C-alpha positions as CSV (number, residue, x, y, z in Angstrom):
1,M,7.2,-24.0,-18.2
2,P,4.2,-26.1,-17.6
3,H,4.0,-29.8,-18.7
4,Q,1.6,-30.0,-21.8
5,A,0.1,-33.2,-23.1
6,A,-2.8,-33.8,-25.4
7,F,-5.5,-36.5,-25.2
8,L,-8.1,-37.5,-27.8
9,L,-11.3,-39.4,-27.0
10,P,-12.8,-41.6,-29.6
11,A,-15.9,-40.3,-31.6
12,S,-17.6,-43.6,-30.6
13,Y,-18.2,-42.0,-27.2
14,G,-20.5,-39.4,-28.7
15,E,-20.5,-35.7,-27.7
16,A,-22.3,-36.2,-24.4
17,G,-20.0,-39.2,-23.5
18,R,-17.0,-37.1,-24.2
19,A,-18.2,-34.1,-22.2
20,V,-18.9,-36.2,-19.1
21,R,-15.5,-37.7,-19.2
22,I,-13.7,-34.5,-19.7
23,Q,-15.6,-32.8,-17.0
24,A,-14.9,-35.6,-14.5
25,V,-11.2,-35.7,-15.4
26,A,-10.9,-31.9,-15.2
27,L,-12.6,-31.9,-11.8
28,R,-10.3,-34.5,-10.4
29,L,-7.2,-32.8,-11.7
30,A,-8.4,-29.4,-10.2
31,A,-8.7,-31.0,-6.8
32,H,-5.0,-31.6,-7.0
33,G,-4.3,-28.1,-8.1
34,I,-3.7,-29.0,-11.8
35,G,-5.3,-26.6,-14.3
36,V,-6.8,-27.9,-17.6
37,N,-7.2,-25.9,-21.0
38,L,-9.5,-27.4,-23.5
39,R,-9.7,-26.7,-27.1
40,H,-11.1,-28.3,-30.1
41,A,-8.7,-30.3,-32.4
42,T,-7.9,-28.7,-35.6
43,P,-9.7,-30.5,-38.4
44,T,-7.6,-32.5,-40.8
45,A,-7.4,-31.5,-44.4
46,T,-9.7,-33.7,-46.6
47,L,-8.2,-34.6,-49.9
48,P,-10.2,-34.7,-53.0
49,P,-11.6,-37.9,-54.1
50,R,-9.4,-40.0,-56.4
51,P,-10.5,-40.9,-59.8
52,P,-11.6,-44.6,-60.3
53,A,-8.8,-46.7,-61.5
54,V,-8.9,-47.6,-65.2
55,A,-8.1,-51.1,-66.1
56,L,-5.4,-51.4,-68.9
57,P,-6.1,-53.9,-71.7
58,V,-4.3,-57.1,-71.3
59,P,-2.2,-58.0,-74.5
60,A,-3.4,-61.1,-76.4
61,L,-1.2,-64.3,-76.1
62,P,0.3,-65.2,-79.6
63,A,-1.6,-67.8,-81.5
64,A,-0.2,-71.5,-81.2
65,P,1.6,-72.7,-84.3
66,A,-0.7,-74.7,-86.5
67,A,0.3,-78.4,-86.6
68,R,2.0,-79.5,-90.0
69,T,0.6,-82.3,-92.0
70,R,2.6,-84.3,-94.5
C-alpha cells in the first residue's frame, strides 16, 4: 500500500501561483520515482445564514421607596 498524504495550498497564492508550485513539486518527486496524483478538494458544505440576534427587553428596576416626611 502506498503512502498517502494531502497538502493544501492557501488561496492567497492564486490559481497561477498554486499551479506553478504544484508542478514544481510534482517534477521534483517524479525525478525520485515518486508518483503524484492530483485532485480537487471537495467543497465544504455551506450553512444557511443565521438570523440576526434579537435583543430581549431588560426588565426595569423597581422604583426607589419614597422618603417619608413627618
